[in-house]
C-alpha positions in Angstrom: -28.5 -3.7 68.7 -31.6 -4.7 70.5 -34.8 -6.0 69.1 -36.7 -3.5 67.0 -33.7 -1.2 66.7 -32.5 -0.4 63.2 -29.1 0.8 62.3 -28.7 4.3 61.0 -28.8 4.8 57.2 -25.3 6.2 57.1 -23.8 3.2 59.0 -20.5 2.0 57.4 -20.0 -1.6 56.8 -16.2 -1.1 57.3 -15.8 1.5 60.1 -12.1 2.0 59.1 -13.4 3.6 55.8 -14.8 6.6 57.7 -11.6 8.6 57.5 -11.1 7.8 53.8 -14.7 8.8 52.9 -14.3 12.0 54.9 -11.1 12.9 53.0 -12.9 12.0 49.7 -15.7 14.5 50.6 -13.2 17.3 51.0 -11.4 16.3 47.7 -14.7 16.3 45.8 -15.7 19.7 47.3 -12.3 21.1 46.2 -12.7 19.8 42.7 -16.1 21.4 42.5 -14.7 24.7 43.8 -16.8 24.6 46.9 -15.3 26.4 49.9 -15.2 23.8 52.7 -15.8 24.8 56.3 -12.6 25.3 58.3 -14.1 24.0 61.5 -15.4 20.7 59.9 -19.1 21.6 60.6 -21.0 21.3 57.3 -24.3 22.5 58.8 -23.8 26.1 57.6 -23.3 24.9 54.0 -26.1 25.4 51.5 -28.2 22.3 50.6 -27.2 22.8 46.9 -23.5 22.6 47.7 -23.9 19.6 50.0 -26.0 17.9 47.4 -23.5 18.5 44.7 -20.7 17.0 46.9 -22.8 14.0 47.8 -24.0 13.5 44.2 -20.4 13.6 42.9 -19.2 11.2 45.6 -21.9 8.8 44.6 -21.1 9.2 40.9 -17.4 8.5 41.4 -18.1 5.5 43.7 -20.5 4.0 41.1 -17.9 4.5 38.4 -15.2 2.8 40.5 -17.5 -0.1 41.3 -18.4 -0.5 37.6 -14.7 -0.5 36.6 -14.0 -3.1 39.2 -16.8 -5.3 38.0 -15.7 -5.0 34.4 -12.2 -5.9 35.4 -13.3 -9.0 37.3 -15.6 -10.0 34.4 -12.7 -9.8 31.9 -10.5 -11.9 34.2 -13.2 -14.6 34.4 -13.5 -15.1 30.6 
């Protein structure tokens, strides 16, 4: 990136994780009973449904991170 250019807010630190996160999005939507778009375009989904999916993804990722931190702390003691 050039001077003065910022990276996008949705930039992945590990680009290989894109496919796993995309699959995770569909799994969470399925768990919530949200009908996912067949063509992969989420632009026609309601903001409420997309927000619910994103919020639950965040919740699950935070829980996973907390579990990993707790596991590493118990190993250090």
